[in-house]
Every structure is written in structure tokens, then in C-alpha cells.
C-alpha positions as CSV (number, residue, x, y, z in Angstrom):
1,M,98.8,58.9,66.9
2,K,98.8,62.5,66.2
3,L,96.8,64.9,68.3
4,L,95.3,68.2,67.3
5,Y,94.4,70.2,70.5
6,V,92.4,73.4,70.3
7,S,92.1,75.6,73.4
8,L,89.5,78.3,73.4
9,G,88.5,81.0,75.9
10,C,90.4,82.4,78.8
11,D,93.9,82.0,80.2
12,K,92.5,79.8,83.0
13,N,91.2,77.5,80.3
14,L,94.7,77.6,78.7
15,V,96.3,76.3,81.9
16,D,93.8,73.4,82.0
17,S,94.6,72.7,78.3
18,E,98.4,72.6,79.0
19,R,97.8,70.0,81.7
20,M,95.6,67.9,79.4
21,I,98.1,68.1,76.6
22,S,100.9,66.9,78.9
23,A,98.7,64.0,80.0
24,L,98.0,63.0,76.4
25,Q,101.7,63.3,75.4
26,G,102.5,61.1,78.4
27,S,100.2,58.5,76.9
28,G,102.0,58.6,73.6
29,Y,100.1,61.1,71.6
30,I,102.1,63.4,69.4
31,L,101.0,67.0,69.1
32,T,100.4,68.5,65.7
33,D,98.9,71.8,64.5
34,D,98.1,70.4,61.0
35,E,94.4,69.3,60.7
36,S,95.1,67.0,57.8
37,E,97.6,65.0,59.9
38,A,95.4,64.6,63.0
39,D,94.2,61.2,64.2
40,V,92.6,62.7,67.3
41,A,91.1,66.2,67.9
42,V,90.4,67.6,71.4
43,V,88.6,70.9,71.9
44,N,88.7,72.7,75.2
45,T,85.6,74.9,75.0
46,C,84.3,78.2,76.5
47,C,80.8,79.4,77.0
48,F,81.1,82.4,79.3
49,I,79.3,84.7,76.9
50,H,77.4,84.2,73.6
51,D,80.4,85.0,71.3
52,A,82.6,82.4,73.2
53,K,79.8,79.8,72.9
54,Q,79.4,80.4,69.2
55,E,83.2,80.2,68.7
56,S,83.2,76.8,70.5
57,I,80.3,75.4,68.4
58,D,81.8,76.7,65.2
59,T,85.2,75.1,66.0
60,I,83.6,71.7,66.9
61,C,81.6,71.7,63.6
62,Q,84.7,72.6,61.6
63,L,86.6,69.7,63.1
64,A,83.6,67.4,62.7
65,R,84.0,67.7,58.9
66,L,87.4,66.1,59.3
67,K,85.8,62.8,60.3
68,D,85.3,62.1,56.6
69,K,89.0,62.1,56.2
70,K,91.8,60.9,58.5
71,L,90.3,62.0,61.9
72,K,89.3,59.0,64.0
73,A,88.2,60.7,67.2
74,L,86.7,64.1,68.2
75,I,86.5,64.9,71.9
76,V,84.9,67.9,73.5
77,C,85.7,69.2,77.0
78,G,85.6,72.4,79.0
79,C,82.8,74.7,79.9
80,L,80.6,74.1,76.9
81,A,80.8,70.3,77.6
82,E,79.9,70.9,81.2
83,R,76.9,73.1,80.4
84,Y,75.5,71.4,77.2
85,E,76.7,67.8,77.3
86,E,73.4,66.3,76.1
87,E,72.9,68.9,73.4
88,I,76.4,68.3,72.0
89,K,75.8,64.5,71.9
90,S,72.4,64.9,70.1
91,E,73.2,67.8,67.8
92,I,76.7,66.9,66.7
93,P,76.9,63.1,66.3
94,E,80.5,63.3,65.0
95,V,81.6,64.0,68.6
96,D,82.8,60.8,70.0
97,A,83.1,61.8,73.7
98,V,82.1,64.7,75.9
99,V,84.5,65.1,78.8
100,R,83.0,67.2,81.7
101,I,85.2,69.4,83.8
102,P,85.7,67.0,86.8
103,Q,86.8,64.2,84.4
104,A,89.4,66.4,82.5
105,K,92.2,64.9,84.6
106,D,91.4,61.6,83.0
107,I,91.5,62.9,79.4
108,A,94.1,60.4,78.2
109,A,91.9,57.5,79.4
110,A,88.9,59.1,77.7
111,V,90.7,59.4,74.4
112,D,92.1,55.8,74.7
113,A,88.6,54.5,75.3
114,V,87.2,56.2,72.2
115,L,90.0,54.7,70.1
116,G,89.6,51.3,71.7
117,K,93.2,51.4,73.0
118,S,94.3,49.7,76.2
119,A,96.2,51.8,78.7
120,P,99.9,51.8,78.0
121,G,102.0,49.4,80.1
122,G,104.0,52.3,81.6
123,I,103.0,55.9,81.1
124,A,106.0,58.1,80.2
125,E,107.2,60.5,82.7
126,R,105.8,63.9,81.9
127,A,106.0,67.5,82.8
128,P,103.3,69.1,85.1
129,R,102.1,70.9,82.0
130,T,103.1,71.6,78.4
131,I,104.1,75.2,77.9
132,S,102.1,76.6,75.0
133,T,102.9,80.3,75.4
134,P,106.1,81.8,73.9
135,G,107.9,80.4,76.9
136,H,109.2,83.5,78.7
137,Y,105.8,84.1,80.4
138,E,103.2,81.7,81.7
139,Y,99.9,81.7,83.6
140,L,99.8,80.3,87.1
141,K,96.2,79.2,88.0
142,I,96.0,79.6,91.8
143,A,92.3,78.6,92.3
144,D,89.2,77.4,90.5
145,G,85.5,78.0,90.9
146,C,83.8,81.1,92.5
147,N,81.6,81.9,95.5
148,K,80.5,85.4,94.4
149,R,77.4,84.4,92.2
150,C,77.1,87.7,90.3
151,S,73.7,87.7,88.7
152,Y,75.1,87.7,85.1
153,C,77.7,84.9,85.5
154,I,77.3,81.2,84.9
155,I,80.8,80.2,86.1
156,P,79.8,79.1,89.7
157,K,77.4,76.6,88.2
158,L,80.0,75.3,85.8
159,R,83.1,75.4,87.9
160,G,81.7,75.0,91.4
161,P,82.7,76.8,94.6
162,Y,86.0,78.5,95.2
163,R,88.9,76.1,95.6
164,S,92.5,77.3,96.2
165,V,95.4,75.2,94.9
166,P,97.7,74.3,97.9
167,E,100.7,76.6,98.2
168,E,103.2,73.8,97.9
169,E,101.8,72.7,94.6
170,L,101.9,76.2,93.2
171,I,105.5,76.7,94.3
172,S,106.5,73.4,92.8
173,E,104.8,74.3,89.5
174,A,106.3,77.8,89.4
175,E,109.8,76.3,90.1
176,Y,109.3,74.0,87.1
177,L,108.2,76.9,84.9
178,A,111.2,78.9,85.9
179,S,113.4,76.0,85.1
180,Q,112.0,76.0,81.6
181,G,112.9,79.7,81.1
182,V,109.7,81.4,82.3
183,K,110.5,84.9,83.6
184,E,107.0,86.3,84.1
185,L,104.3,84.6,86.2
186,I,100.7,85.8,85.6
187,L,98.5,84.8,88.5
188,V,94.9,83.9,87.4
189,A,91.8,82.5,88.9
190,Q,88.1,83.5,88.8
191,E,89.2,85.7,91.7
192,T,92.9,85.8,92.8
193,T,92.3,87.9,95.9
194,L,90.4,85.2,97.9
195,Y,93.3,82.8,97.5
196,G,93.7,80.6,100.6
197,T,90.5,81.5,102.4
198,D,89.1,78.0,101.9
199,I,92.1,76.0,102.9
200,Y,94.1,78.3,105.2
201,G,91.3,80.4,106.7
202,H,92.6,83.7,105.6
203,K,93.6,85.6,102.5
204,A,97.0,84.1,101.7
205,L,97.8,85.9,98.4
206,P,100.4,88.2,100.0
207,E,102.2,85.2,101.4
208,L,102.1,83.3,98.1
209,L,103.5,86.3,96.3
210,C,106.4,86.6,98.6
211,K,107.3,82.9,98.2
212,L,106.9,83.0,94.4
213,S,109.2,86.0,94.3
214,D,111.9,83.9,96.0
215,I,112.1,81.6,93.0
216,E,115.3,82.1,91.0
217,G,114.7,83.2,87.4
218,I,111.3,84.8,88.0
219,Q,111.5,88.5,87.3
220,W,107.9,89.7,87.1
221,I,104.7,88.5,88.9
222,R,101.5,90.0,87.6
223,I,98.1,89.9,89.4
224,M,94.9,89.4,87.4
225,Y,91.2,89.3,88.4
226,A,91.4,91.0,91.8
227,Y,87.9,91.9,93.1
228,P,87.9,95.4,94.6
229,E,86.4,94.4,98.0
230,E,89.1,91.8,98.6
231,V,92.1,94.1,98.0
232,T,93.7,94.4,101.5
233,D,96.3,96.8,102.8
234,E,98.6,93.8,103.3
235,L,98.3,93.0,99.6
236,I,99.0,96.6,98.7
237,E,102.0,96.6,101.0
238,V,103.5,93.5,99.4
239,M,102.9,94.9,95.9
240,S,104.5,98.2,96.8
241,T,107.6,96.8,98.5
242,N,108.5,93.6,96.6
243,P,110.5,94.5,93.5
244,K,109.3,91.4,91.5
245,I,105.6,92.2,91.9
246,C,104.5,94.3,88.9
247,H,102.8,97.6,89.9
248,Y,99.9,96.4,87.8
249,I,96.5,95.0,88.9
250,D,93.4,93.9,87.1
251,I,90.3,94.9,89.1
252,P,87.0,94.2,87.2
253,I,84.4,96.7,88.5
254,Q,81.7,96.0,85.8
255,S,79.8,99.3,86.4
256,G,80.1,102.8,87.9
257,S,76.5,102.9,88.8
258,D,75.4,101.8,92.3
259,S,72.0,100.8,91.0
260,V,73.5,98.5,88.4
261,L,76.1,97.1,90.8
262,M,73.3,96.1,93.1
263,K,71.4,94.4,90.4
264,M,74.6,92.6,89.3
265,G,75.0,91.2,92.8
266,R,78.4,92.9,93.1
267,R,79.6,93.5,96.7
268,T,81.1,96.9,96.2
269,R,79.7,100.3,95.3
270,R,81.2,103.3,93.6
271,D,82.7,104.9,96.8
272,E,84.3,101.7,97.9
273,I,85.8,101.2,94.4
274,R,87.1,104.8,94.6
275,D,88.6,104.1,97.9
276,V,90.6,101.0,96.8
277,I,91.8,102.8,93.7
278,G,92.9,105.6,95.9
279,R,94.8,103.3,98.3
280,L,96.6,101.6,95.5
281,R,97.7,104.9,93.9
282,A,98.7,106.3,97.3
283,A,101.1,103.4,97.8
284,M,102.4,103.2,94.2
285,D,102.3,106.4,92.2
286,D,103.2,104.4,89.1
287,I,100.5,101.7,89.5
288,C,98.8,100.6,86.3
289,I,95.1,99.7,86.9
290,R,93.1,97.7,84.4
291,T,89.4,97.2,84.7
292,T,86.4,95.8,82.7
293,L,82.8,97.0,82.3
294,I,79.6,95.6,81.1
295,A,77.5,97.9,78.9
296,G,73.8,97.4,78.6
297,F,73.2,95.3,81.7
298,P,69.5,94.5,82.3
299,G,67.7,97.5,83.7
300,E,70.6,99.9,83.0
301,T,69.1,103.3,82.3
302,Q,70.6,106.2,80.4
303,E,71.2,107.8,83.8
304,D,73.0,104.7,85.1
305,F,75.2,104.7,82.0
306,E,76.0,108.4,82.4
307,E,77.1,107.6,86.0
308,T,79.4,105.0,84.7
309,Y,80.8,107.3,82.1
310,R,81.5,110.0,84.6
311,F,83.1,107.5,87.0
312,V,85.4,106.2,84.2
313,N,86.4,109.8,83.4
314,E,87.1,110.5,87.0
315,M,89.1,107.4,87.8
316,E,91.3,107.6,84.6
317,F,91.9,103.9,84.5
318,D,95.1,103.0,82.7
319,R,93.5,100.0,80.9
320,L,89.9,99.3,80.3
321,G,87.9,96.7,78.5
322,V,84.1,96.9,77.7
323,F,81.8,94.0,76.9
324,T,78.1,94.3,75.9
325,Y,75.9,92.2,78.3
326,S,75.5,88.6,77.2
327,R,72.2,87.0,78.2
328,E,72.9,83.6,79.7
329,E,70.2,81.1,80.6
330,G,70.5,79.8,84.1
331,T,71.5,83.2,85.6
332,P,69.3,85.6,87.5
333,A,69.9,88.4,85.1
334,Y,68.4,86.3,82.3
335,D,64.9,87.1,83.4
336,M,65.5,90.8,84.1
337,P,64.2,93.5,81.8
338,Q,66.7,93.6,78.9
339,V,68.4,96.6,77.3
340,D,68.1,97.1,73.6
341,E,71.2,95.5,71.9
342,D,71.9,98.6,69.7
343,A,71.7,100.9,72.8
344,A,74.2,98.6,74.6
345,A,76.6,98.6,71.6
346,E,76.4,102.4,71.5
347,R,77.2,102.7,75.2
348,K,80.2,100.4,74.7
349,D,81.5,102.5,71.9
350,E,81.1,105.7,73.9
351,L,83.1,104.2,76.8
352,Y,85.8,103.1,74.4
353,E,86.0,106.5,72.9
354,L,86.3,108.1,76.3
355,Q,89.0,105.6,77.3
356,Q,90.9,106.2,74.1
357,A,91.3,109.8,75.1
358,V,92.3,108.9,78.7
359,S,94.8,106.4,77.5
360,Y,96.4,108.8,75.1
361,E,96.9,111.4,77.8
362,I,98.4,108.8,80.1
363,S,100.7,107.5,77.4
364,Q,102.0,111.0,76.6
365,T,103.2,111.4,80.1
366,L,105.6,108.4,79.5
367,I,107.5,110.1,76.7
368,G,111.1,110.7,77.8
369,K,110.9,108.2,80.7
370,T,112.8,104.9,80.8
371,V,110.9,101.7,81.4
372,R,111.9,98.1,81.7
373,V,110.6,96.0,78.8
374,M,110.3,92.3,78.2
375,I,110.9,91.4,74.6
376,D,108.2,89.2,73.0
377,G,109.4,89.1,69.4
378,Y,110.9,90.7,66.3
379,L,109.3,92.2,63.2
380,P,111.9,91.8,60.5
381,D,110.2,93.9,57.9
382,D,110.3,96.9,60.2
383,D,113.5,96.0,62.0
384,V,111.9,96.5,65.3
385,Y,111.4,94.4,68.4
386,V,108.1,94.1,70.1
387,G,107.8,93.9,73.9
388,R,105.8,94.8,77.0
389,S,106.4,97.0,80.0
390,Y,105.1,96.1,83.5
391,R,102.0,98.1,82.4
392,D,101.1,95.5,79.7
393,A,99.6,92.0,80.2
394,P,100.0,89.7,77.1
395,D,97.3,89.9,74.4
396,I,95.1,92.4,76.2
397,D,97.2,95.5,76.7
398,G,99.6,97.6,74.7
399,L,103.0,97.0,73.2
400,V,106.3,98.7,73.3
401,F,108.1,98.9,69.9
402,V,111.9,98.9,70.5
403,Y,114.3,100.1,67.9
404,P,117.5,98.2,68.5
405,D,121.1,99.0,68.7
406,R,122.0,95.3,69.2
407,E,120.5,91.9,68.7
408,L,117.9,90.7,71.2
409,V,116.1,87.5,71.8
410,T,112.6,86.7,73.0
411,G,112.5,86.9,76.8
412,D,115.3,89.5,77.1
413,M,114.6,92.3,79.5
414,V,116.0,95.7,78.5
415,Y,115.6,99.3,79.5
416,V,113.9,101.5,76.9
417,R,113.6,105.3,76.7
418,I,110.2,106.1,75.4
419,T,110.4,108.4,72.3
420,D,106.7,108.3,71.1
421,A,103.4,107.3,72.4
422,K,100.0,106.4,70.9
423,E,96.8,105.6,72.7
424,Y,97.9,102.1,73.7
425,D,101.3,101.5,72.3
426,L,104.7,103.0,72.9
427,E,107.9,103.4,70.9
428,G,111.5,103.7,72.2
429,V,115.2,103.0,72.0
430,I,117.4,100.9,74.2
431,S,118.7,102.9,77.2
432,D,120.9,102.5,80.3
433,E,119.2,101.5,83.5
434,P,117.7,104.6,85.2
435,A,119.6,105.9,88.2
């Protein structure tokens, strides 16, 4: 039978999806991206914020209409399934099964049950996960769940407490990915910096980074979702001295106002954030720091917003994303005094306008410099390759457009001399390795 699998939401969800696809393929299902061919559709949903929730619902409803044609089974899993199991069953009767997060490992059995199939006599040997990215980079999910319980976030209720993946499992998985041609590992979790505290009794991310860097074929290791209060001197030391660890870190700070940070239940304040940014930059003068902010958090005053605005201007983050606050039932922030949606949207726009100017100034300093670039693809109409430097995580950061003097393939790593720069993207030509 042919399987249509739709993965929504974050990169952590994508890793879960790749494992479920592998399990389904091991049970004989054949993957297709053509809706008209599908016998079975599985949707791995997200519901972190309102827009993600709506996208999940719209996708389910769209696939439900295929039940009048060839589609025999529609299965919903992921965060929306965990949070709204009964509502999905009652409101969308076309859904044949709702698979909650703890049962996702048994997805093949759940689909077989819907179709009335008996388990196959011998399940085919399968890979740990099916690679769905372009193949030269992949996400390595090092933990699940979260203990922080920020007042706006529903994740701890859906995903449970923080649970690190044992080191030996991660090494084995990374070795498999490298054997398949993966050159860049992107470490993800709800919080990467707490890795190991639950099973080893200490923050073991630095040790994990060192062991991952020993794997042949891995060229870059990128760290996402590092909470500022958990960034240690040991982690900074490993980042600054290990040539495979990208001088890049994603540190979501959410606000630059101490008052708002307190209401959010965050464990750092502005001075502490300033300190960790300072320590990172002192150790690595080329460090690229990404952060995210929430505009219009309940109770955020104009003065609070102006504090955040000034802090962003002061810190000059290399990369910055801004989300307007999403009111989620079941969180403490749901019952707090809400900020007008139009005011929140205006604040978001102001922060992006500020960041655009900051990003442009930073990009201009790169003109004339030579950077190492991983090639992601080719635009034949423009005769230009598209790639990323160590400063760019896939899908969320900028691109480097490379004008070639020879043929390249996806996954190649080349040195590029930057000839022009916009706010977020760079242009350049292939160059020799810098001395």
C-alpha cells in the first residue's frame, strides 16, 4: 500500500516523522508524495502556537476529503493528537485513528489495525530513520520534553519532563547518518544545553560534541535551542577549540525586559543574558548568535517593549526571529491580562525593522572575506549555486549565492570570497582556502 506522510511543525517533529516513516516502510508501506495515489495518509501535527494548530487542522481536513476517493485510512499523530484527541475524533470523523505521542513508536501496528491487516510474518530490516532532508545535513534530536515550564508554553504538558537520549544511541545514529552522506549534524531538543543532566547527573553536551566530532564524514555540528542560563564555560571552550563545532548558537531569550522575563517564568534576566553573550563573543570573535523574541506577551507595557528594543539594538544579534504572543489554553499566561493584537503586531514589525538594519551592517563587514560554504542546490535560470556558511542554519537563516567557475554538487563544501551582501544573504565567488 502507498503511504502519504505529512510532517508539520518543528525540526524535532521532523526527526520523529523520519523514524515513523522508517517503521512504516519496514512494514511494507511504500512512500508517495502524490495524494491521488495514497492508500494511507499519516499527519504528524504541531500545536505549539495558534498558526501551527490551524495549519494542522487545515491539513487534516484537506486529507479527509480524499476519503471519498482512494484513501482508505487517515491517521493523526503528534502534538495536536496529544492535546486534542477527543476533539479530533468527534469533530473530524474521517480520521480513523489518533496516535498519541507515547504510542508513536507503534505507528506501523496502529496503521495495520485500521486497515485490518495482520502483522507481517517478518518485518523487513530498516534504517533507524528515513532521511527526508536533502541528505547532506540532518537533525539529531538529543532529548525530548522540558522541565522549564515557561508560563506561555504548552510543551511540558504534551511532551513530559526532560529526557536525554543515551549517548551511545546518539553516536550510533550519527554514524549511520554519516554513512549515508550527512556532513552537517544539527543538534536539537526543547533545550540542548541540559543534555545528560537526567541520566548522567551533569551537563554532558560538551562531551557529546567531542564524540560526535570524531565521526568520520561529519564536517559541521550546529547547536540549536541553548537556554542562556545553561551555557557553561566548558561548552564555550569546546565550541571555541573544536574545529567541527560551528561558531553558531541559537539562544532564545524571548524578551529584553526583566519584568516580562519574570512573568514568562524565564530563569535569566537582562544582565545575565548580556553576560553569556559577552562570554561567547570573548571566546569566539566570529560567533554567530541567533535568538528569538515574543512580542506582545501578556502585561507587556510600552516601556517593557522599549527596553527590549534597546537591548536588541545594544546586543546586535546576528540572527533574530520575532513571534507575536500566542494565547494557549492550559498555560499560566492564558489568564494574564492580554496585549492588544494590533499593538503586538506593530511591536513585532518594529523589532524586525531594527534587526534588518543591524543585519545589514553585520553583512557588510563580510564583504571581501572568505568563508566556507556548504552547497545546498543550483538555480539553473540564474546559473548560480545556493549554499550556507557556518552562520546559516537551514530554512531559518540566510543564503550564500555562489557564482561558479566549475561544476559543484549538493553537499560540496567550498571556500567563497564574498563580493556583495544584503540584509540576510551574501554573494560570492569560489576562492582558495584562506591562509
